[in-house]
C-alpha positions in Angstrom: -38.6 5.7 29.0 -37.8 2.2 27.6 -36.2 3.8 24.5 -34.1 6.2 26.7 -33.0 3.2 28.9 -32.1 1.1 25.9 -30.0 3.9 24.4 -28.3 4.5 27.7 -27.5 0.8 28.0 -26.1 0.8 24.4 -23.8 3.7 25.2 -22.6 2.1 28.4 -21.9 -1.1 26.5 -19.9 0.8 23.9 -17.8 2.4 26.5 -17.0 -0.8 28.4 -16.7 -3.3 25.6 -13.3 -4.6 24.5 -12.5 -4.1 20.8 -10.3 -6.8 19.4 -7.7 -6.1 16.7 -6.3 -8.9 14.5 -2.8 -8.1 13.1 -2.2 -10.2 9.9 1.6 -10.3 9.6 2.7 -10.8 6.1 6.2 -12.1 5.5 8.8 -9.3 5.8 6.4 -6.8 7.3 7.7 -3.5 8.6 8.3 -3.5 12.3 8.0 0.3 12.9 4.6 0.4 11.3 3.4 -2.6 13.3 4.8 -1.1 16.6 3.1 2.2 15.8 -0.2 0.4 15.5 0.0 -1.9 18.5 1.6 0.3 21.2 -1.1 2.9 21.3 -3.6 0.2 22.1 -1.5 -1.0 25.0 -1.1 2.5 26.4 -4.8 3.3 25.9 -5.6 0.3 28.1 -3.2 1.5 30.7 -4.6 5.0 30.7 -8.2 3.9 30.8 -7.5 1.4 33.5 -9.3 -1.4 31.7 -8.9 -3.7 28.6 -10.5 -1.4 26.0 -8.5 -3.2 23.3 -7.2 -6.7 22.9 -5.2 -8.0 20.0 -3.9 -11.2 18.4 -1.3 -11.9 15.8 -2.3 -14.0 12.8 -0.1 -15.5 10.1 -0.7 -17.8 7.2 1.2 -20.7 8.7 -0.1 -20.1 12.2 3.4 -20.4 13.7 6.0 -17.7 13.0 6.5 -14.7 10.7 9.7 -12.6 10.2 9.6 -8.9 9.7 11.9 -7.0 7.3 14.7 -6.6 9.8 14.8 -10.3 10.4 13.2 -10.5 13.9 10.8 -13.4 14.2 7.3 -13.1 15.7 5.3 -16.1 17.0 1.7 -15.7 15.9 -1.4 -16.7 17.9 -3.6 -18.1 15.1 -3.6 -19.0 11.4 -6.2 -17.7 9.0 -9.2 -18.6 11.1 -12.7 -17.3 11.3 -13.1 -14.0 13.1 -15.9 -12.2 14.9 -17.8 -9.5 13.0 -16.7 -6.8 15.5 -13.0 -7.6 15.0 -10.7 -5.3 13.0 -8.1 -6.7 10.7 -4.8 -4.8 10.2 -2.8 -6.1 7.3 0.8 -5.5 8.0 2.9 -5.4 4.9 6.5 -4.5 4.1 9.0 -5.2 1.4 8.3 -7.4 -1.7 4.6 -7.0 -1.1 3.7 -8.5 -4.5 5.5 -11.8 -3.5 4.2 -11.9 0.1 0.6 -11.3 -0.8 -0.5 -15.0 -1.1 -3.7 -16.5 -2.5 -4.5 -17.8 1.0 -4.3 -14.4 2.5 -6.4 -12.8 -0.3 -9.1 -15.5 0.1 -9.2 -15.0 3.9 -9.5 -11.2 3.6 -12.3 -11.5 1.0 -14.2 -13.9 3.2 -13.9 -11.8 6.4 -14.7 -8.6 4.5 -18.0 -10.2 3.2 -18.9 -10.9 6.8 -18.5 -7.2 7.6 -15.1 -7.1 9.3 -13.3 -3.8 9.1 -10.0 -4.0 7.3 -6.9 -1.7 7.4 -3.6 -1.7 5.6 -0.4 -0.9 7.4 2.5 0.4 5.2 2.2 -1.7 2.0 -0.7 -3.7 3.4 -3.1 -1.6 1.3 -1.6 -3.3 -1.8 -2.9 -6.6 -0.4 -6.3 -5.1 0.3 -6.5 -3.7 -3.3 -5.4 -7.1 -4.7 -8.3 -8.6 -2.8 -10.7 -6.1 -4.3 -11.4 -4.4 -0.9 -10.5 -0.9 -2.1 -12.4 -0.7 -5.4 -14.0 2.7 -5.5 -12.5 3.6 -2.1 -10.0 6.3 -1.1 -6.7 4.8 0.0 -3.0 5.5 0.6 0.3 3.6 0.5 4.0 4.4 1.1 5.1 7.0 -1.4 7.7 4.6 -2.9 4.9 2.2 -3.9 2.5 4.8 -5.3 3.6 4.7 -8.9 3.3 0.9 -9.2 0.0 0.9 -7.2 -1.5 3.5 -9.6 -0.5 1.4 -12.6 -2.1 -1.8 -11.2 -5.2 -0.5 -9.4 -6.9 2.2 -11.5 -10.2 1.7 -9.7 -8.7 2.8 -6.3 -8.8 6.5 -5.5 -5.2 6.9 -4.4 -4.2 9.9 -2.2 -0.9 11.1 -0.8 -2.4 11.3 2.8 -0.7 10.0 5.9 -3.7 7.8 6.5 -7.2 7.4 5.0 -10.4 6.2 6.6 -13.1 5.4 4.0 -16.0 3.6 5.8 -14.7 0.3 7.2 -11.6 0.4 5.0 -8.5 2.1 6.3 -4.9 2.5 5.0 -1.7 4.1 6.1 1.4 5.3 4.3 4.0 3.4 6.3 6.6 4.5 8.9 4.9 6.1 11.9 1.7 6.9 10.0 0.0 3.8 11.7 0.4 5.7 15.0 -1.6 8.6 13.6 -4.4 6.3 12.5 -4.5 4.5 15.8 -4.7 7.8 17.7 -7.6 8.8 15.4 -9.5 5.5 16.2 -8.8 5.9 19.9 -10.2 9.4 19.8 -13.3 8.1 18.0 -13.8 5.4 20.6 -12.9 7.3 23.8 -12.5 11.0 23.0 -9.7 13.4 22.0 -8.5 13.7 25.6 -7.6 10.0 25.8 -5.9 10.1 22.4 -3.9 13.1 23.5 -2.8 11.4 26.7 -1.7 8.3 24.7 0.3 10.6 22.4 2.0 12.3 25.4 3.0 8.9 26.8 4.6 8.1 23.4 6.3 11.6 23.4 4.5 12.2 20.1 3.8 15.9 20.1 2.4 16.4 16.6 -0.5 14.2 15.8 -1.2 14.2 12.0 -4.7 14.0 10.5 -5.9 12.5 7.2 -5.4 15.9 5.7 -1.6 15.8 6.1 0.5 14.5 3.2 3.2 11.8 3.8 6.2 13.4 2.0 8.2 16.4 3.1 7.5 19.6 1.2 9.6 20.2 -1.9 11.6 23.0 -0.3 12.4 20.7 2.7 13.3 17.8 0.4 15.7 19.8 -1.8 17.0 22.0 1.0 16.1 25.1 -0.9 13.3 27.6 -0.3 12.7 29.3 -3.6 9.0 29.5 -4.7 9.6 29.3 -8.4 12.0 26.4 -8.2 9.5 24.5 -6.0 6.8 25.3 -8.5 8.8 24.0 -11.5 9.7 20.7 -9.6 6.0 20.2 -8.7 5.1 20.5 -12.3 7.8 18.1 -13.3 6.6 15.5 -10.7 3.1 15.8 -12.0 4.1 15.3 -15.7 6.4 12.2 -15.8 4.6 10.4 -18.6 4.5 13.4 -20.9 7.6 15.6 -20.1 7.3 19.3 -20.5 10.1 21.2 -22.3 12.3 23.6 -20.2 11.0 26.5 -22.3 7.4 25.7 -21.5 8.3 25.2 -17.8 10.0 28.6 -17.7 7.0 30.3 -19.3 4.6 28.6 -16.9 6.4 30.2 -13.9 7.0 33.5 -15.5 10.8 33.4 -16.3 13.0 33.0 -19.3 14.7 29.6 -20.2 18.1 31.1 -19.3 16.8 32.2 -15.9 15.5 28.7 -15.3 18.8 27.1 -16.2 20.7 29.5 -13.9 18.2 28.7 -11.1 18.7 25.0 -11.3 22.5 25.2 -11.6 22.7 27.5 -8.7 20.6 25.5 -6.3 20.7 21.9 -7.6 24.0 21.9 -9.5 22.3 20.4 -12.6 20.3 21.5 -15.5 16.4 21.4 -15.5 16.6 18.7 -18.2 19.0 16.6 -16.1 16.9 16.9 -13.0 13.7 16.0 -14.9 15.5 13.0 -16.4 16.5 11.8 -12.9 12.8 12.1 -11.7 11.7 10.0 -14.7 14.4 7.3 -14.1 13.5 7.1 -10.4 9.9 6.3 -11.3 11.1 3.8 -13.9 13.1 2.0 -11.3 10.2 1.9 -9.0 8.0 0.3 -11.7 10.7 -2.2 -12.7 11.2 -3.3 -9.1 7.6 -3.4 -8.0 5.4 -4.4 -11.0 5.3 -7.0 -13.8 5.0 -4.2 -16.5 7.1 -4.9 -19.6 10.2 -2.8 -20.0 8.7 -1.0 -23.0 5.6 -0.1 -21.0 7.7 1.2 -18.2 9.6 3.3 -20.7 6.4 4.7 -22.1 5.0 5.4 -18.6 8.1 7.5 -17.9 8.1 9.5 -21.1 10.6 7.6 -23.2 9.7 7.3 -26.9 11.8 4.1 -27.4 13.2 1.2 -25.3 16.7 1.8 -26.7 16.7 5.4 -25.5 15.3 4.4 -22.2 18.0 1.7 -21.8 20.8 4.1 -22.7 19.6 6.7 -20.2 19.0 4.0 -17.5 22.5 2.5 -17.9 24.1 5.9 -17.8 22.4 6.7 -14.4 22.3 3.4 -12.7 25.2 1.5 -14.3 23.0 -1.3 -15.3 20.3 -2.0 -17.9 16.5 -2.1 -17.1 16.5 -5.8 -18.0 19.4 -6.6 -15.6 17.8 -4.5 -12.9 14.6 -6.6 -13.1 16.7 -9.7 -13.0 18.1 -8.8 -9.6 14.8 -8.9 -7.9 14.7 -11.5 -5.1 18.4 -12.2 -5.2 20.6 -11.7 -2.1 21.7 -8.1 -1.8 19.2 -6.9 -4.4 17.7 -3.4 -3.9 14.2 -3.6 -2.4 11.9 -0.7 -2.2 9.6 0.3 0.7 10.7 0.5 4.3 
């Protein structure tokens, strides 16, 4: 009887306790991802009629942090000690390599050793990986940052999922994916019915799971529904470092090289070779803008045999050299990846 009573009391405590979420706002964090994480908590409290969740904003200086659109947020605390039952959500955004500071990394490592659960919002999973919190774990990050992430963190099991939960480590892909993660956590805490009510309040009628991928399907992205064309592009995207010849690609999908050429020119107004080159150069630009890899290593990672050939192709496509592109990082008006 005592055991049953103790179990019943524990279940009651779980249902009535307030779970606190600590949002660590990194400089230039993404507002939409942050809003997608905090708003479901507010609505869950309203629907449950009690404070099931509370939250505080944390920042390194303990005063103010600006998000990527320039709006300033006043934070509640600095990098102070937390309770073991707290959850940390690391909110990242653009220029995540620069905004991931030593102070933030040390704080995350310390809190993780104490057993605090940690999640990465948008590019926040980069900061988690840099702190060593994702070693051997499954994780995700915004698709624009995946190439650079894979080059830097080989020990992390990167996925293309909308969000990932691996034990007490969580990550999202950016955009509205934080909303899906929060709805999943609310469902775990209070049941699917509550999560569905929260989604209805948000006019969010298609809750995604961790089995959903973050990018649109290839047919949707290119605006063409042709199975063999999609198949070829999928093979291209999976073989950037070691490009496959058009003849081999054609054979792999059961057509002639001439048929493949006609297919690409009809639907994409370019040759397979040109389309493949654009994919490789896009990855190269991601690596140049987001990593400290040397230009020659970027060239090799994108299937170019020599830096001179890489530079020639890059200039023809982007009207600048890889070296000058890297030199624009951090300057006003410079292109910055990630939302």
